[in-house]
MARKE-439416 format. One record per residue (C-alpha): residue in one letter; residue number from 1; x, y, z. Coordinates in Angstrom, 1 decimal. Layout:
! MARKE-439416
res->A n->NUM u->X v->Y w->Z
...
! end
This chain:
! MARKE-439416
res->M n->1 u->27.7 v->-7.6 w->1.3
res->L n->2 u->27.4 v->-11.1 w->2.5
res->K n->3 u->30.6 v->-10.6 w->4.5
res->R n->4 u->29.0 v->-7.6 w->6.4
res->L n->5 u->25.8 v->-9.6 w->7.0
res->V n->6 u->27.7 v->-12.6 w->8.4
res->F n->7 u->29.9 v->-10.4 w->10.5
res->A n->8 u->26.9 v->-8.4 w->11.9
res->A n->9 u->25.0 v->-11.6 w->12.6
res->L n->10 u->28.0 v->-13.2 w->14.4
res->L n->11 u->28.6 v->-10.0 w->16.4
res->A n->12 u->25.0 v->-9.7 w->17.5
res->A n->13 u->24.8 v->-13.4 w->18.3
res->G n->14 u->27.8 v->-13.1 w->20.5
res->S n->15 u->26.2 v->-10.4 w->22.5
res->G n->16 u->23.1 v->-12.4 w->23.0
res->V n->17 u->20.8 v->-10.3 w->20.8
res->Q n->18 u->18.3 v->-12.7 w->19.3
res->A n->19 u->15.6 v->-10.4 w->18.3
res->G n->20 u->17.4 v->-9.7 w->15.1
res->A n->21 u->17.0 v->-13.3 w->14.1
res->F n->22 u->13.4 v->-12.5 w->13.2
res->D n->23 u->13.9 v->-9.3 w->11.3
res->A n->24 u->12.8 v->-9.4 w->7.7
res->A n->25 u->15.4 v->-7.1 w->6.0
res->P n->26 u->18.5 v->-9.0 w->7.2
res->L n->27 u->16.8 v->-12.3 w->6.5
res->A n->28 u->16.1 v->-11.3 w->2.9
res->R n->29 u->19.7 v->-10.2 w->2.4
res->F n->30 u->21.0 v->-13.4 w->4.0
res->D n->31 u->18.7 v->-15.6 w->1.8
res->A n->32 u->20.0 v->-13.8 w->-1.3
res->G n->33 u->23.6 v->-14.5 w->-0.4
res->F n->34 u->23.0 v->-18.0 w->0.9
res->E n->35 u->22.2 v->-19.1 w->-2.7
res->R n->36 u->25.9 v->-18.6 w->-3.5
res->C n->37 u->26.9 v->-20.5 w->-0.4
res->E n->38 u->24.8 v->-23.5 w->-1.4
res->Q n->39 u->26.7 v->-23.6 w->-4.7
res->L n->40 u->30.1 v->-23.4 w->-2.9
res->Q n->41 u->29.4 v->-25.6 w->0.1
res->P n->42 u->27.3 v->-28.7 w->-0.8
res->P n->43 u->26.6 v->-29.6 w->2.9
res->L n->44 u->24.7 v->-26.2 w->3.1
res->R n->45 u->22.2 v->-27.1 w->0.4
res->G n->46 u->18.7 v->-27.0 w->1.8
res->Q n->47 u->19.9 v->-25.8 w->5.1
res->R n->48 u->19.0 v->-22.1 w->4.9
res->D n->49 u->16.9 v->-21.9 w->8.0
res->A n->50 u->19.3 v->-24.0 w->10.1
res->A n->51 u->22.2 v->-21.8 w->9.0
res->W n->52 u->20.3 v->-18.6 w->9.8
res->L n->53 u->19.2 v->-19.8 w->13.2
res->A n->54 u->22.8 v->-21.0 w->13.9
res->L n->55 u->24.2 v->-17.6 w->13.1
res->W n->56 u->21.8 v->-16.0 w->15.7
res->R n->57 u->22.3 v->-18.9 w->18.1
res->T n->58 u->18.6 v->-19.3 w->18.2
res->R n->59 u->16.9 v->-22.7 w->18.8
res->D n->60 u->16.2 v->-24.6 w->15.6
res->D n->61 u->12.7 v->-25.8 w->16.2
res->E n->62 u->9.4 v->-25.8 w->14.5
res->A n->63 u->8.3 v->-22.5 w->16.1
res->S n->64 u->11.5 v->-20.7 w->14.9
res->R n->65 u->11.1 v->-22.1 w->11.4
res->A n->66 u->7.4 v->-21.1 w->11.3
res->R n->67 u->8.4 v->-17.5 w->12.3
res->L n->68 u->10.9 v->-17.4 w->9.5
res->A n->69 u->8.3 v->-18.8 w->7.0
res->K n->70 u->5.9 v->-16.1 w->8.1
res->L n->71 u->8.6 v->-13.4 w->7.7
res->R n->72 u->9.3 v->-14.5 w->4.2
res->Q n->73 u->5.7 v->-14.0 w->3.3
res->G n->74 u->5.6 v->-10.4 w->4.5
res->E n->75 u->5.9 v->-7.3 w->2.4
res->A n->76 u->9.1 v->-6.0 w->4.3
res->Y n->77 u->10.9 v->-9.2 w->3.2
res->R n->78 u->9.8 v->-8.9 w->-0.4
res->R n->79 u->10.7 v->-5.2 w->-0.5
res->E n->80 u->14.2 v->-5.9 w->0.8
res->Q n->81 u->14.6 v->-8.8 w->-1.6
res->R n->82 u->13.8 v->-6.5 w->-4.6
res->R n->83 u->16.2 v->-3.8 w->-3.3
res->F n->84 u->19.0 v->-6.3 w->-2.8
res->A n->85 u->18.4 v->-7.8 w->-6.2
res->K n->86 u->18.8 v->-4.4 w->-7.8
res->S n->87 u->22.0 v->-3.7 w->-6.0
res->R n->88 u->23.5 v->-7.1 w->-7.0
res->S n->89 u->22.7 v->-6.5 w->-10.6
res->A n->90 u->24.5 v->-3.2 w->-10.7
res->P n->91 u->27.7 v->-3.2 w->-12.8
res->G n->92 u->30.7 v->-4.0 w->-10.6
res->A n->93 u->28.6 v->-5.1 w->-7.7
res->A n->94 u->29.7 v->-8.8 w->-7.8
res->P n->95 u->31.9 v->-9.7 w->-4.9
res->A n->96 u->35.1 v->-11.6 w->-5.3
res->S n->97 u->34.6 v->-15.3 w->-5.0
res->S n->98 u->37.5 v->-15.9 w->-2.5
res->P n->99 u->36.0 v->-13.8 w->0.3
res->V n->100 u->32.6 v->-15.3 w->-0.3
res->A n->101 u->34.0 v->-18.8 w->-0.2
res->H n->102 u->35.6 v->-18.1 w->3.2
res->Q n->103 u->32.4 v->-16.6 w->4.5
res->C n->104 u->30.5 v->-19.7 w->3.4
res->Q n->105 u->33.0 v->-21.9 w->5.1
res->A n->106 u->32.6 v->-19.9 w->8.3
res->L n->107 u->28.8 v->-20.2 w->8.0
res->L n->108 u->29.1 v->-24.0 w->7.6
res->A n->109 u->31.3 v->-24.1 w->10.7
res->E n->110 u->28.9 v->-22.1 w->12.7
res->K n->111 u->26.0 v->-24.3 w->11.6
res->Q n->112 u->28.0 v->-27.4 w->12.6
res->K n->113 u->28.7 v->-25.9 w->16.1
res->A n->114 u->25.0 v->-25.2 w->16.5
res->E n->115 u->24.1 v->-28.8 w->15.6
res->A n->116 u->26.7 v->-30.0 w->18.2
res->R n->117 u->25.2 v->-27.7 w->20.9
res->Q n->118 u->21.7 v->-28.9 w->20.2
res->A n->119 u->22.8 v->-32.6 w->20.2
res->A n->120 u->24.5 v->-32.0 w->23.5
res->A n->121 u->21.5 v->-30.3 w->25.0
res->A n->122 u->19.2 v->-33.1 w->23.8
res->A n->123 u->21.6 v->-35.7 w->25.3
res->R n->124 u->21.5 v->-33.9 w->28.6
res->G n->125 u->17.7 v->-33.7 w->28.5
res->A n->126 u->17.4 v->-37.4 w->27.7
res->S n->127 u->19.7 v->-38.4 w->30.5
res->R n->128 u->17.6 v->-36.7 w->33.1
res->P n->129 u->14.8 v->-38.8 w->34.7
! end
């Protein structure tokens, strides 16, 4: 499931579609899967919002983080979290760890690329008079 979510997010991000970055259902599924990535990739611990925004190639700023926080308080987010938790607890629903580990590595790489892009943009902005 995480594989499909990461693939869909990367595909949409590549096409410039950023509206999905602030959709409650995919965010809830991502958050549920991100817990596993935090266990597998220590640099991702506590970086949930930054990783999500990096996947969608959306600016990682206070306004974006506030929108994500507001989404997480909504009923659509909680409903999707409950639905996803039920599907994960079904017998045989646990994904193999190897594909999840690769997906988490890809997520970390995308987050690092986004940080580099933001640093470059900040440096360009600082160099202008």
